[in-house]
Backbone atoms as SQL, in Angstrom:
CREATE TABLE atoms (id INTEGER PRIMARY KEY, chain TEXT, resi INTEGER, resn TEXT, atom TEXT, x REAL, y REAL, z REAL);
INSERT INTO atoms VALUES
  (1, 'A', 1, 'MET', 'N', 0.677, -1.413, -0.186),
  (2, 'A', 1, 'MET', 'CA', -0.209, 0.010, -0.153),
  (3, 'A', 1, 'MET', 'C', 0.839, 0.919, 0.127),
  (4, 'A', 2, 'ALA', 'N', 0.474, 1.980, -0.962),
  (5, 'A', 2, 'ALA', 'CA', 2.054, 3.381, -0.954),
  (6, 'A', 2, 'ALA', 'C', 0.887, 4.555, 0.236),
  (7, 'A', 3, 'ASN', 'N', 2.224, 4.957, 0.367),
  (8, 'A', 3, 'ASN', 'CA', 2.044, 6.067, 2.209),
  (9, 'A', 3, 'ASN', 'C', 1.766, 7.187, 0.708),
  (10, 'A', 4, 'ASP', 'N', 0.165, 7.728, 1.600),
  (11, 'A', 4, 'ASP', 'CA', -0.672, 8.719, 0.573),
  (12, 'A', 4, 'ASP', 'C', -0.519, 9.416, 1.820),
  (13, 'A', 5, 'PHE', 'N', 0.874, 9.444, 2.698),
  (14, 'A', 5, 'PHE', 'CA', 1.317, 11.771, 3.462),
  (15, 'A', 5, 'PHE', 'C', 2.936, 11.685, 2.547),
  (16, 'A', 6, 'LEU', 'N', 3.175, 12.890, 3.641),
  (17, 'A', 6, 'LEU', 'CA', 4.882, 13.208, 3.323),
  (18, 'A', 6, 'LEU', 'C', 5.396, 13.360, 3.858),
  (19, 'A', 7, 'SER', 'N', 6.419, 13.797, 4.396),
  (20, 'A', 7, 'SER', 'CA', 6.995, 12.991, 5.473),
  (21, 'A', 7, 'SER', 'C', 6.591, 14.074, 6.666),
  (22, 'A', 8, 'GLY', 'N', 5.993, 15.236, 6.795),
  (23, 'A', 8, 'GLY', 'CA', 5.646, 15.449, 8.057),
  (24, 'A', 8, 'GLY', 'C', 4.503, 16.266, 8.255),
  (25, 'A', 9, 'GLY', 'N', 3.658, 15.024, 7.600),
  (26, 'A', 9, 'GLY', 'CA', 2.440, 14.238, 8.120),
  (27, 'A', 9, 'GLY', 'C', 1.138, 14.414, 6.864),
  (28, 'A', 10, 'GLN', 'N', 1.189, 15.594, 6.388),
  (29, 'A', 10, 'GLN', 'CA', 0.281, 15.805, 5.365),
  (30, 'A', 10, 'GLN', 'C', -0.616, 15.355, 4.886),
  (31, 'A', 11, 'PRO', 'N', -1.078, 15.488, 4.094),
  (32, 'A', 11, 'PRO', 'CA', -1.695, 14.506, 3.047),
  (33, 'A', 11, 'PRO', 'C', -1.121, 14.700, 1.352),
  (34, 'A', 12, 'PHE', 'N', -0.534, 14.249, 0.772),
  (35, 'A', 12, 'PHE', 'CA', 0.008, 13.987, -0.791),
  (36, 'A', 12, 'PHE', 'C', -1.296, 15.025, -1.349),
  (37, 'A', 13, 'ASP', 'N', -1.703, 16.458, -1.699),
  (38, 'A', 13, 'ASP', 'CA', -2.619, 16.319, -2.882),
  (39, 'A', 13, 'ASP', 'C', -2.195, 17.463, -3.359),
  (40, 'A', 14, 'PRO', 'N', -1.924, 16.843, -4.552),
  (41, 'A', 14, 'PRO', 'CA', -1.475, 17.550, -5.671),
  (42, 'A', 14, 'PRO', 'C', -2.096, 18.713, -6.924),
  (43, 'A', 15, 'ILE', 'N', -3.563, 18.588, -5.996),
  (44, 'A', 15, 'ILE', 'CA', -4.462, 19.508, -6.979),
  (45, 'A', 15, 'ILE', 'C', -3.779, 21.147, -6.042),
  (46, 'A', 16, 'ARG', 'N', -4.032, 21.083, -4.185),
  (47, 'A', 16, 'ARG', 'CA', -4.202, 22.291, -3.515),
  (48, 'A', 16, 'ARG', 'C', -2.499, 22.476, -3.787),
  (49, 'A', 17, 'ASP', 'N', -0.990, 21.650, -4.302),
  (50, 'A', 17, 'ASP', 'CA', 0.083, 22.111, -4.721),
  (51, 'A', 17, 'ASP', 'C', -0.216, 23.138, -5.578),
  (52, 'A', 18, 'ALA', 'N', -0.675, 22.463, -6.404),
  (53, 'A', 18, 'ALA', 'CA', -0.961, 22.970, -8.245),
  (54, 'A', 18, 'ALA', 'C', -1.742, 24.617, -7.786),
  (55, 'A', 19, 'LEU', 'N', -2.685, 24.758, -7.523),
  (56, 'A', 19, 'LEU', 'CA', -3.036, 25.514, -6.847),
  (57, 'A', 19, 'LEU', 'C', -1.844, 27.161, -6.267),
  (58, 'A', 20, 'GLU', 'N', -1.953, 26.382, -4.785),
  (59, 'A', 20, 'GLU', 'CA', -0.372, 27.405, -4.079),
  (60, 'A', 20, 'GLU', 'C', 0.056, 28.056, -5.326),
  (61, 'A', 21, 'ASN', 'N', 0.857, 27.093, -6.413),
  (62, 'A', 21, 'ASN', 'CA', 1.411, 27.717, -6.640),
  (63, 'A', 21, 'ASN', 'C', 1.486, 28.547, -7.492),
  (64, 'A', 22, 'VAL', 'N', -0.090, 28.031, -7.785),
  (65, 'A', 22, 'VAL', 'CA', -0.428, 29.185, -9.542),
  (66, 'A', 22, 'VAL', 'C', -0.335, 30.211, -8.660),
  (67, 'A', 23, 'GLN', 'N', -1.350, 30.606, -7.289),
  (68, 'A', 23, 'GLN', 'CA', -1.920, 31.929, -6.357),
  (69, 'A', 23, 'GLN', 'C', -0.466, 32.086, -6.370),
  (70, 'A', 24, 'ARG', 'N', 1.227, 31.781, -6.036),
  (71, 'A', 24, 'ARG', 'CA', 2.399, 32.365, -5.778),
  (72, 'A', 24, 'ARG', 'C', 2.879, 32.989, -7.143),
  (73, 'A', 25, 'ILE', 'N', 2.097, 32.348, -8.349),
  (74, 'A', 25, 'ILE', 'CA', 2.851, 32.988, -9.629),
  (75, 'A', 25, 'ILE', 'C', 1.764, 33.671, -9.931),
  (76, 'A', 26, 'ASN', 'N', 0.960, 34.540, -9.199),
  (77, 'A', 26, 'ASN', 'CA', 0.362, 35.953, -9.753),
  (78, 'A', 26, 'ASN', 'C', 0.940, 36.164, -9.125),
  (79, 'A', 27, 'GLU', 'N', 0.933, 36.539, -7.545),
  (80, 'A', 27, 'GLU', 'CA', 1.369, 37.409, -7.019),
  (81, 'A', 27, 'GLU', 'C', 2.595, 38.063, -7.056),
  (82, 'A', 28, 'LEU', 'N', 3.171, 36.683, -7.859),
  (83, 'A', 28, 'LEU', 'CA', 4.943, 37.634, -8.328),
  (84, 'A', 28, 'LEU', 'C', 4.489, 38.389, -9.443),
  (85, 'A', 29, 'ALA', 'N', 3.916, 37.699, -9.731),
  (86, 'A', 29, 'ALA', 'CA', 3.267, 38.935, -11.833),
  (87, 'A', 29, 'ALA', 'C', 2.799, 40.075, -10.380),
  (88, 'A', 30, 'ALA', 'N', 2.539, 40.132, -10.577),
  (89, 'A', 30, 'ALA', 'CA', 1.487, 41.262, -9.366),
  (90, 'A', 30, 'ALA', 'C', 2.524, 42.291, -9.226),
  (91, 'A', 31, 'ALA', 'N', 3.817, 41.848, -8.015),
  (92, 'A', 31, 'ALA', 'CA', 4.752, 42.130, -7.905),
  (93, 'A', 31, 'ALA', 'C', 5.300, 42.868, -8.201),
  (94, 'A', 32, 'LYS', 'N', 5.055, 42.118, -10.109),
  (95, 'A', 32, 'LYS', 'CA', 6.887, 42.471, -10.685),
  (96, 'A', 32, 'LYS', 'C', 5.706, 43.994, -11.633),
  (97, 'A', 33, 'ALA', 'N', 4.596, 43.612, -11.427),
  (98, 'A', 33, 'ALA', 'CA', 3.940, 44.691, -11.967),
  (99, 'A', 33, 'ALA', 'C', 3.702, 46.595, -11.461),
  (100, 'A', 34, 'ARG', 'N', 3.232, 46.038, -10.054),
  (101, 'A', 34, 'ARG', 'CA', 3.314, 47.060, -9.295),
  (102, 'A', 34, 'ARG', 'C', 5.687, 47.906, -8.994),
  (103, 'A', 35, 'ILE', 'N', 5.778, 46.751, -9.220),
  (104, 'A', 35, 'ILE', 'CA', 7.811, 47.411, -9.198),
  (105, 'A', 35, 'ILE', 'C', 6.767, 47.938, -10.386),
  (106, 'A', 36, 'GLN', 'N', 7.997, 47.648, -11.453),
  (107, 'A', 36, 'GLN', 'CA', 7.181, 48.436, -13.421),
  (108, 'A', 36, 'GLN', 'C', 6.269, 49.558, -12.571),
  (109, 'A', 37, 'GLN', 'N', 5.135, 49.292, -12.427),
  (110, 'A', 37, 'GLN', 'CA', 4.637, 50.762, -12.283),
  (111, 'A', 37, 'GLN', 'C', 5.587, 51.754, -11.291),
  (112, 'A', 38, 'LEU', 'N', 6.220, 51.008, -10.085),
  (113, 'A', 38, 'LEU', 'CA', 6.659, 52.021, -9.818),
  (114, 'A', 38, 'LEU', 'C', 7.968, 52.831, -10.350),
  (115, 'A', 39, 'GLU', 'N', 8.526, 52.409, -10.810),
  (116, 'A', 39, 'GLU', 'CA', 9.589, 52.375, -11.866),
  (117, 'A', 39, 'GLU', 'C', 9.481, 53.613, -12.851),
  (118, 'A', 40, 'GLU', 'N', 8.368, 53.322, -12.854),
  (119, 'A', 40, 'GLU', 'CA', 7.690, 54.528, -13.978),
  (120, 'A', 40, 'GLU', 'C', 7.769, 55.366, -13.690),
  (121, 'A', 41, 'ARG', 'N', 6.837, 55.736, -12.015),
  (122, 'A', 41, 'ARG', 'CA', 6.194, 56.424, -12.445),
  (123, 'A', 41, 'ARG', 'C', 7.393, 57.669, -11.249),
  (124, 'A', 42, 'ASN', 'N', 8.630, 56.592, -11.016),
  (125, 'A', 42, 'ASN', 'CA', 9.976, 56.939, -10.520),
  (126, 'A', 42, 'ASN', 'C', 10.721, 58.227, -11.583),
  (127, 'A', 43, 'GLU', 'N', 10.461, 56.993, -12.390),
  (128, 'A', 43, 'GLU', 'CA', 11.146, 58.040, -13.649),
  (129, 'A', 43, 'GLU', 'C', 9.694, 59.356, -14.100),
  (130, 'A', 44, 'ALA', 'N', 9.051, 59.294, -14.247),
  (131, 'A', 44, 'ALA', 'CA', 8.500, 60.530, -14.666),
  (132, 'A', 44, 'ALA', 'C', 8.409, 61.160, -13.527),
  (133, 'A', 45, 'MET', 'N', 8.680, 61.301, -12.785),
  (134, 'A', 45, 'MET', 'CA', 8.732, 62.440, -11.615),
  (135, 'A', 45, 'MET', 'C', 10.648, 62.800, -11.941),
  (136, 'A', 46, 'ARG', 'N', 11.327, 62.199, -12.081),
  (137, 'A', 46, 'ARG', 'CA', 12.634, 62.289, -11.753),
  (138, 'A', 46, 'ARG', 'C', 12.824, 63.211, -13.347),
  (139, 'A', 47, 'GLU', 'N', 12.421, 63.303, -14.067),
  (140, 'A', 47, 'GLU', 'CA', 12.144, 63.932, -15.422),
  (141, 'A', 47, 'GLU', 'C', 12.005, 65.038, -14.429),
  (142, 'A', 48, 'ALA', 'N', 10.153, 65.286, -14.352),
  (143, 'A', 48, 'ALA', 'CA', 9.630, 66.133, -14.079),
  (144, 'A', 48, 'ALA', 'C', 10.259, 68.046, -13.122),
  (145, 'A', 49, 'GLY', 'N', 11.499, 66.419, -11.831),
  (146, 'A', 49, 'GLY', 'CA', 12.558, 67.527, -11.698),
  (147, 'A', 49, 'GLY', 'C', 13.083, 68.102, -12.233),
  (148, 'A', 50, 'ASP', 'N', 14.350, 67.416, -12.506),
  (149, 'A', 50, 'ASP', 'CA', 15.068, 67.556, -13.692),
  (150, 'A', 50, 'ASP', 'C', 14.221, 68.626, -14.492),
  (151, 'A', 51, 'GLU', 'N', 13.264, 69.766, -14.973),
  (152, 'A', 51, 'GLU', 'CA', 12.467, 70.180, -15.987),
  (153, 'A', 51, 'GLU', 'C', 12.980, 71.445, -14.637),
  (154, 'A', 52, 'ILE', 'N', 12.504, 71.583, -12.957),
  (155, 'A', 52, 'ILE', 'CA', 12.575, 71.985, -12.522),
  (156, 'A', 52, 'ILE', 'C', 13.648, 72.820, -11.913),
  (157, 'A', 53, 'TRP', 'N', 14.918, 71.965, -11.695),
  (158, 'A', 53, 'TRP', 'CA', 16.120, 72.234, -11.610),
  (159, 'A', 53, 'TRP', 'C', 16.594, 72.903, -12.887),
  (160, 'A', 54, 'TYR', 'N', 16.302, 72.493, -14.018),
  (161, 'A', 54, 'TYR', 'CA', 17.052, 73.196, -15.378),
  (162, 'A', 54, 'TYR', 'C', 16.720, 74.925, -15.760),
  (163, 'A', 55, 'VAL', 'N', 15.015, 74.569, -15.469),
  (164, 'A', 55, 'VAL', 'CA', 14.147, 76.264, -15.268),
  (165, 'A', 55, 'VAL', 'C', 14.873, 78.067, -13.887),
  (166, 'A', 56, 'LEU', 'N', 15.106, 76.586, -13.372),
  (167, 'A', 56, 'LEU', 'CA', 15.789, 77.908, -11.302),
  (168, 'A', 56, 'LEU', 'C', 17.046, 77.666, -12.475),
  (169, 'A', 57, 'ARG', 'N', 18.036, 77.440, -12.681),
  (170, 'A', 57, 'ARG', 'CA', 19.394, 77.338, -13.265),
  (171, 'A', 57, 'ARG', 'C', 19.414, 78.471, -13.974),
  (172, 'A', 58, 'HIS', 'N', 18.051, 78.174, -14.527),
  (173, 'A', 58, 'HIS', 'CA', 18.844, 79.104, -15.906),
  (174, 'A', 58, 'HIS', 'C', 17.434, 80.218, -15.836),
  (175, 'A', 59, 'ALA', 'N', 17.248, 80.127, -14.468),
  (176, 'A', 59, 'ALA', 'CA', 16.304, 81.241, -14.439),
  (177, 'A', 59, 'ALA', 'C', 16.596, 82.280, -15.080),
  (178, 'A', 60, 'ASP', 'N', 17.560, 83.086, -15.254),
  (179, 'A', 60, 'ASP', 'CA', 18.053, 84.103, -15.723),
  (180, 'A', 60, 'ASP', 'C', 17.389, 84.190, -17.947),
  (181, 'A', 61, 'LYS', 'N', 17.448, 83.251, -18.101),
  (182, 'A', 61, 'LYS', 'CA', 17.635, 83.151, -19.427),
  (183, 'A', 61, 'LYS', 'C', 15.283, 82.039, -19.882),
  (184, 'A', 62, 'VAL', 'N', 14.990, 82.032, -18.606),
  (185, 'A', 62, 'VAL', 'CA', 12.965, 82.115, -18.786),
  (186, 'A', 62, 'VAL', 'C', 12.832, 82.878, -18.761),
  (187, 'A', 63, 'THR', 'N', 11.842, 81.367, -19.212),
  (188, 'A', 63, 'THR', 'CA', 10.603, 83.639, -19.035),
  (189, 'A', 63, 'THR', 'C', 9.600, 82.749, -17.854),
  (190, 'A', 64, 'ALA', 'N', 8.680, 83.694, -16.862),
  (191, 'A', 64, 'ALA', 'CA', 8.103, 82.719, -16.056),
  (192, 'A', 64, 'ALA', 'C', 6.839, 81.747, -16.609),
  (193, 'A', 65, 'GLU', 'N', 6.518, 82.186, -17.203),
  (194, 'A', 65, 'GLU', 'CA', 5.647, 80.484, -17.761),
  (195, 'A', 65, 'GLU', 'C', 6.235, 80.034, -18.006),
  (196, 'A', 66, 'ASP', 'N', 7.831, 79.650, -18.236),
  (197, 'A', 66, 'ASP', 'CA', 8.385, 78.216, -18.311),
  (198, 'A', 66, 'ASP', 'C', 8.459, 77.595, -17.022),
  (199, 'A', 67, 'ILE', 'N', 8.898, 78.407, -15.908),
  (200, 'A', 67, 'ILE', 'CA', 8.781, 78.441, -14.596),
  (201, 'A', 67, 'ILE', 'C', 7.789, 77.810, -14.547),
  (202, 'A', 68, 'MET', 'N', 6.549, 78.125, -14.330),
  (203, 'A', 68, 'MET', 'CA', 4.736, 77.588, -14.222),
  (204, 'A', 68, 'MET', 'C', 4.938, 76.155, -15.314),
  (205, 'A', 69, 'ASN', 'N', 5.020, 76.451, -15.860),
  (206, 'A', 69, 'ASN', 'CA', 4.533, 75.159, -16.840),
  (207, 'A', 69, 'ASN', 'C', 5.498, 73.882, -16.325),
  (208, 'A', 70, 'ALA', 'N', 7.011, 74.049, -15.980),
  (209, 'A', 70, 'ALA', 'CA', 7.851, 73.293, -15.270),
  (210, 'A', 70, 'ALA', 'C', 7.361, 72.462, -13.534),
  (211, 'A', 71, 'CYS', 'N', 6.618, 74.215, -13.168),
  (212, 'A', 71, 'CYS', 'CA', 5.809, 73.473, -11.702),
  (213, 'A', 71, 'CYS', 'C', 4.782, 72.594, -11.604),
  (214, 'A', 72, 'SER', 'N', 3.935, 73.105, -12.839),
  (215, 'A', 72, 'SER', 'CA', 2.792, 72.479, -12.889),
  (216, 'A', 72, 'SER', 'C', 3.092, 71.154, -14.012),
  (217, 'A', 73, 'GLN', 'N', 3.812, 70.792, -13.988),
  (218, 'A', 73, 'GLN', 'CA', 4.443, 68.889, -14.874),
  (219, 'A', 73, 'GLN', 'C', 4.866, 68.708, -13.876),
  (220, 'A', 74, 'TRP', 'N', 5.711, 69.012, -12.879),
  (221, 'A', 74, 'TRP', 'CA', 5.731, 67.704, -11.691),
  (222, 'A', 74, 'TRP', 'C', 4.669, 68.295, -11.125),
  (223, 'A', 75, 'ALA', 'N', 3.649, 68.618, -10.629),
  (224, 'A', 75, 'ALA', 'CA', 3.115, 68.699, -9.640),
  (225, 'A', 75, 'ALA', 'C', 1.765, 67.728, -10.170),
  (226, 'A', 76, 'ASP', 'N', 1.523, 67.571, -10.999),
  (227, 'A', 76, 'ASP', 'CA', 0.726, 66.811, -12.217),
  (228, 'A', 76, 'ASP', 'C', 1.196, 65.120, -11.986),
  (229, 'A', 77, 'LYS', 'N', 2.712, 64.961, -12.508),
  (230, 'A', 77, 'LYS', 'CA', 3.225, 63.781, -12.457),
  (231, 'A', 77, 'LYS', 'C', 3.251, 63.657, -10.529),
  (232, 'A', 78, 'ARG', 'N', 2.913, 64.515, -9.550),
  (233, 'A', 78, 'ARG', 'CA', 3.018, 63.993, -8.636),
  (234, 'A', 78, 'ARG', 'C', 1.892, 62.923, -7.442),
  (235, 'A', 79, 'ARG', 'N', 0.575, 63.715, -8.228),
  (236, 'A', 79, 'ARG', 'CA', -0.259, 63.621, -8.492),
  (237, 'A', 79, 'ARG', 'C', -1.187, 62.605, -8.649),
  (238, 'A', 80, 'HIS', 'N', -1.106, 62.382, -10.351),
  (239, 'A', 80, 'HIS', 'CA', -1.479, 60.823, -10.986),
  (240, 'A', 80, 'HIS', 'C', -0.283, 60.145, -11.547),
  (241, 'A', 81, 'GLY', 'N', 1.408, 60.975, -10.996),
  (242, 'A', 81, 'GLY', 'CA', 2.275, 59.981, -11.213),
  (243, 'A', 81, 'GLY', 'C', 2.473, 59.796, -12.840);
């Protein structure tokens, strides 16, 4: 007679194990997607921050509208990623 228990005393259930593996795969995929989203947001914020830094550094060469646009773009990226 075959032993239907694993070494830990738990019954061998390939369906449960497969479903748990699918759940782990889904969680990993969701985590990777979230990381990608955060990396994209980070890049957008960095670019918007660079634009603010540029207009501040060149304040004597840019218009007030350029500064307002850079600040507006940064605020928009901050709110919406």
